N, C-alpha and C positions, 0 to 999 in steps of 0.2 A: 602780179597778174600774168596770165599766160601770154606767150608770144603770139602775135597775130600774123606772123609770116607763114604763109602756106608752104608746106614742103613741096619740092619740085616734082615729086611723083604724082600720078593722076589721082584725083579724088573719086571716091565711090559715089553711088547714088545717095539721095537725101537720107539722113538718119531717121530712125523712128522718132516719134514725138518724145521730147525730153522726159526722162523719168520712167518711160515704159520699158522697164527692165524685164518684167514678166511677160511671157507670151500668152495669147489667148484672148477671148472676147472680153470686152469691157462694157458694162451697163451702168446706167446712172443709179437705179435702185434707191432704196431708202438708206443704204449703208453708207452714210456720210454725215457730217456734223449737222447739215440742214435737215436731213431726214430724221435724225435722232431727236431733234427738237419736237418733231411731231409724233414719232412712234415710241420714243423712250424719254418723255419729258422729265420724269422724276429721277432718271439715272444721273449719277454725279459726273460732271465734266471737269471741273477745276477745284483744287483744294489748295488753300494757302497754308504751307507747312508751318509758318511762324504763328499765325493767328488761329488756325483751324477753320477759317471761313470756307464755306462750300458754295459752289454754284452748279446748278443742274444743267443738263442739256436744254431743257425747256427754258430755263432762265437765260442761258447763253444765247439761245435763238431769239428770244424776245428782245434782249438788249441789243443784239447785233442788228435786228430789224429796225429798231428805233434809231440807232446810230446811222444806218444806211439811209433811212428816210430823211433824217435831219441833214445829212450831207447832200442828198439830192435836192432838198429844198433850198439849200445854200448855193446851188448851182453846179455841183459836182457832175461830171460826165465820164462815161467809160473812156479809159485811156489816160485820165488825169493822174498826176503823180501826187501821192500822199507821203510826206516825210514823217516818220515816227521816231521820236527821241524819248524813249521810255525804258525804265528798268523793268525787270520781270514782274508781271502783275496780272490780275484779272483784266484790267482795262486794256492792256496790250492785246489780249486775245479776243476780247469783245470787238476791238477795232479791226483786227485782221479778219475776223469772221464777217464783219460788216462790209469791209472794203472788197473782199473777195467774192461778194455776191452782186456787186454793182460795177465790176470791171475796172477797179482802181489798181494802179501800180504802186505797191507799198515799198518805200525805201527805208529800211531800218538803219538807224544811226546810233552809234555808241553814246550813251549819256555821259560817259567819262571823257569825251572829246574836248579839246581846247576850243576856244573861240575861233581861232584860225582854221582848225579842222572843220568845225561846223560850217564856217563860211564857204570853204572850198566845195564841200559836197552839196550844200544847199544851192549855191550859185550854179553848180554843174547840172543838177537834176531838175532845177527850175520847178519846184512843186507848186501846185495851186492850193494845197492844204498842208498845214503842219500841225502835228499833235505832239505836245511837249509836257513832260512832268514839270510841276510848278517850280521846283528848285532850279531848273535849267533855263527858265524864261530869261533871266538877266543876261545869260551868256549868248543867247541867240537873237534877242530882240533887235539889236543893231545890225545884224548881218543877214536878215531875211531878204530874199530877192523880191523884186517888184511883182513877180508872178503870183505871190501868195495872196489868195483872196479870202481864205478862211484860216483863222488861228485859234486853236483849241488848247486849253490848258487842263491838265489832269491833276486832281488833288489840291485845288486851290482856286483863288479868284485873282485875276489880274486885269487891270484896265486895258481895254482894247482886245481882250481875248474872250472867247466863248468858254464858259465853264463846262467841262466834259459831263459831269453828273447832271447838270441842269439840262443840257442838250439831250442827253439820253432819256431823261425822265419826262420830257415834254413832248416827245415825238411819238408818232403812231407806231405800234409794235406789230402791225400787219406786214405781210411780205411786201418788199419794195417792188416797184414796177421795173420793167426793162432789165431783168436780171441777167447778168453776164459774169463769167469767171474772171477774177482778177489774178494778180501775180506778184511775187516778190521781185524787186530789183536790188540786188546786193552790190555793194562796192567792195572791191578787192584791191590789195596792194599792187601798185604799178611800178614797173621798172623805171619810169620817168620821174618817180618821186612823189606822185600824187595818186590817191585811190582812183580807180576806174570803175565805171558801171558795167555790170553784165546785164545787157538789155535783151530781152526776149520778146518776140512778137506775141501780141495778145491772142488767146484762143477764143474765138467768137462762138463759144459753146456755153450751155447752162452751167452754173457753178457746181451743181450736184455731180455732173459727169466728171469734171476735173478732180473734185474732192474724192469721189469714189475711186478714181484711177490711182490717186496718190496712196490711198489706204491699201488698195490691192497690191501695189508695187511693194510697199514695205512688208506686208504680211507674207507675200510669196518669196521675196528675196531673203528675208531673215527668219523665215519659218515661224512667224509669230502666231500664237493661238488667238482665238477670237476674244478671249477674256484676259485681262491683265490690268496692271496699274503702272503708269509711266511717271518718271521723275524728270523735271527740268531743273538742272543745277548749274547750268552755264548761261552766260548772257545770251538772250534769245535774238539779239541783233546780229549775231553770227549766223551764217547760212546753215551749218550743220544742226545746231540745237533748234533753230527756228523752224526749219523744215521738219525736223523730228517731231516737235510738238504738234505742228499742223497735221502731220500724218497720223499721230496717235489720237488726236481728237476725231479724225475721220474714221479711224478704226473703231472708235467707241470706248477707248480707255479713259478712266479718270486720270487727269494729269496733275500731279502734285508739284507746286511751284515753290522753289527756293529763290531768293533774290540774288544769291551768289553761291559759288562753290565754297564749302567748308566741310572738310572730311568728317568731323564729328556730327555735323548737322545732316549730312548725307546718310551716314550710318543710322542716325536716329530716325530719319524719314523712312528708310528702308524697313526698319524694324516696326515702326508705328503704323505705316500704311500698307505694308506688304508689297513693296515695289517689286515689279517683275522685270521692268525694262528701263534702261537709262542710256543716254548718249553723253560721252565724255571724251576728253582728250588724254593723251598719254600721261601728261603731268598729273591729271586727276587720278588715274590708276595708280601712279607712284604714291600719291598721298594717301589714297585709301589703303593700299597695302602697308604703308608705314603705320597708319592708325591701327590696323588690325594686328600687325606684328607687335605693337607697343601695348595692346590691350590684353585682356585675360579671357575674353569671351569666345575665343576661337572664331568660327565662321557663323555663329548663330545669328548675327545681324543680317546675314546675306542669304539665308536659306530660301527666301522667297524669289530671289533673282533667277531669271531664266535667260535673259539676253542682255549683254553689255555691248554697245556699239562704240568702237573707238575710232575716232577720225581726227582730222585737223592738223596732224603732224606725224613725223616718222615715229613708229612705235619700236623703241629699242628692244632687241631680241631677248635680252635677259629679263627685262621687266615683263614682257609678254609671257615668257616661259614661267616666271614667278606667278603671274596672274592666273594662267591656266592650271598650274599646280595647286594654287591656293583656293581658287574659286570654282574650279571645275570647267568642263567644256561648254562655257557660256559666252566666251569672249570672241566677238567678231571684229576684225580689222578692216576698215574701209579705206580705199584710196580714191580720193575725189578732189576736185577743184571747185571753186565757186561756179565756174562755167559749166561743169558737167560731173555727174557720177561716172566713175571709170570702172571700178570693180570692188569686190569685197571677198574676204576669205573666211569660211566657216571654221569653227574650232576643229572639226574633223579634218578638213583639208589642210589646216595649219600643221597638223601632225604628220601628214604624208608629204607635204610640200613645205618644209620649214624655210622660213625666210621670204616666202611669197606673200603678195598682197591680194592674190586672187587670180581668177581666170577671166580676163576681159574679152568682150566680143569684138570690139572695134578699136584696136590699138595697133600702131605701127612702130617698129623700132628702126630708126633711120641713122645712117652715118652722117658725117659732116657734109657729104655731097648730096644728101637727100635721098639716097638709095636705101632700100630695105636690106637689113642684114640677116644672115641665117639664124635659126634657132640656137640659143646658147651664146650668141655674140652680143657684146654690149654696144648700145647706141642710145640716142635720145628718144625718149618716150613721147609719142604723139597720140592724142586721143581724139575721137570723132565727136563733133558738136552736133546738136540738134540743128536742123535747118532753120529753126526759129530763133537761134541765139545770135545776138549782135553784141558788139563791144563799144566802148567810148560813146556813151549815150548822146553827147552833144557834138561829137567830132569823129571824123574818119569812118562814118557809117558806110560809105560807099565801098571802101576797102574791106571793112569787116564783113560786109554782106556776102562777099565772094569766098570767105574762108569756111571750110568744112572741118578742118583738123587744127588743133592747137596743141601747144606743149607748155608745161610748167618749167621746162629745162632740166627735168630729172633724167638721170641715166639709168638704164636697166636692160634686162634681157628676158626673153620668153624661153622657158625650158621646153623639153621635148613634149610635154603634155599641154603646153599652151598657157602655163601659169606664169604670171609676171613677177619678176624679182627686181627690186630697186637696188642699185649699187651705190648711187650717190645722189644727194639732193642738190638742187640748184643753189648757187652761192649768191645770186643777186636778190634773193628774198630770204629773210630770216623768219623761221617759224619758231616762236618761243611761247611755250605754254599754250599752244594751239592757236596763237594769233600771228597772222602774217604781217611782217614789218618790212617796209621798203627801206633798205640802207640809204638809198639816194635821198629820201625825204629827211632822214636824220642828218645825213652829211650836209645837206643844204643849210640846216639850222646851225650846225657846229661851225661851218665855214663862214657863217655870217657874224663873225666875232673878230674884233680888231687884232687879237693876238694869234689867230689861226691862219696858217698858210694854207693848209688843206687837211682833210680828214677822210679816213676810210672806215666805214662801219661794217663789222662782220659778225657772224654768229659762230661761237665756239661750243663744242660739246659740253653739256651740263646734265648731270644725273637727274635733276628734278624737272628742269624746264625744257629739256631736249636740246635747246640752243640758248646760250647766253649772249646778250647784245654787248659787244665790246667796241669801243672807238679807239682807233689808232690815229694819233694826232701829231701833226708837225706844226710847231709854233715858230713864230718869228724869233730871231736871236735876241737874247737878253730878256725874254719873257719869263715871268715868275710862274713856275708850274702850279703851285698851290693856288695862287690867285686866278690863273687861267682855268683850272679845273672847277673852282667854285663858280666862276662866271659861266662856264659851259653848262654846268648842272642847272644853274638858275635859268639860263636861256631855254634849256629843254623843258623845264617845269612850266615855263610861260607858253611855249609854242607847241608842245607835243604831249599827247596823253601818256600816262605813266608807263604803259606797256612798252612804249618805244624808247624809253630812256636807256642810254648805255649804263650797264651795271658796273662797268670798269672802263677807265681811261688809261691808255698806254701812250706815253709821250716819247717820240723818237726824233732823232736829229734830222732824218730824212725819210719820207715815206717810200716804201718799196714801189718801184716803177718798172714798166716794161721797157724793151729796147728803144721804143719810140717816145718814151717819157710819160706814158699814161699811168695813172695809179693802178697797181696790180692787186686786185682783190684777193686772189688766191694766195699770193705771197703774204698779204696782210693777215690772212687766216693763220698761216704758219707762224708769223711773228706773235700773234695774240695767243695761240695755243701753247707756244713754247716759252712765253714770258713768265719769269719766276713769280711775279705778283698776281698771277691769274687767280689763284685760290684765296689770296688774302685781301686784295684790294677790291671790295665790292661796295 
């Protein structure tokens, strides 16, 4: 998560409303998911890539209204938190469309989380409503906070839970009363070892206005045509793909849903459905290029593509160059955090400003003393937050409320034309396959073992994943390394979701430390990167 320490230099006036990248007037109009339910009811909204099932905008609107009315009848009020633990599905977007028209704050949680991870986020966000896929119910039932008044299960029947299908089918499909725009509240990796909420103030405006604004932002920023077909191929509990799908529904695109990323399935979906737009992470681009290079069909599967949005991690220059050469000028690179969109670079600007991530409007490059540095000089990248953005949902809100700029800890510089170049990514957060991982969280798990003196978890360069999670571990004398490694892997399996597991363990006699005895993460990166077993022990 971004640092909340405000830079010592003066802050500017309040930022524009979050997401309003494009300038110009904004009107509510019919051009949003709620308007399309009335004006284009037979147009396709969602397609299940596996089954071929289709849901129209009219059907989506009716289902969303029914869900919203059922939630209101159960006591839901604007500002309430709804925790969603779901895989990619129709139900997921029916729920979001419902929640966002009655002022709910939706917290998407990875369905692959462990029981401990579920407990932390659920206790922290204190939801009044939880919606859970049926297979996940046993993992969350014992850790739900007392704040939960309504428990909804999708795809099954569970004692003490309301069946999603039954709830949706029995409620009124008319427009709900007291309509108000809702919002996502995502959790992001924190430097203290636990995920932290990015909390934004609710916009007390009609849902159509906010929905239209989101659609307008995407179409203007990425030069999207009014017609197209989008593909969801990443877990939608992540901020980038989740916001992407919501934007595309409000633009009016059919959205094809895959439950997970698989290169062959993505290529098949592009060919079958004429996909024009998708949002991916660099690892996905790497895998798609591999699949194309290994195939015999050239680029025929991708001829319909007009826009590929790449976000979530550093985009290696050689992979980006390969993508632009192989796929053409359709690849956009985004630089963003869960807290804010920062900038993006078009394919055309990428050619004239190689290595840049875009031309941001509100970025400061500061030195260690908090002073701005001249153009071309490297410093820490600070980006401006919306005045509505808060952090630490249940703690430190008073401090966070005063912050207008934040940093992810990345280093970079602005060139003479104002384009941002990143020279180094933060070392206290590992981005692997587009997922942000807190080393501290993994270290706490590894250190909670009898044989472990201490551990440092780092990310080392990896061709496919961007960064590979590696644990540098100091064991107590006379500990058996093989036994210790087996125990550490078992501990991680029990307490951490699979993306956070170290792919390699390096055992050292003594951890690298600073002059005052603190574990030195940067030196641990060097130890891991230069270790002879890096490529073989995975």
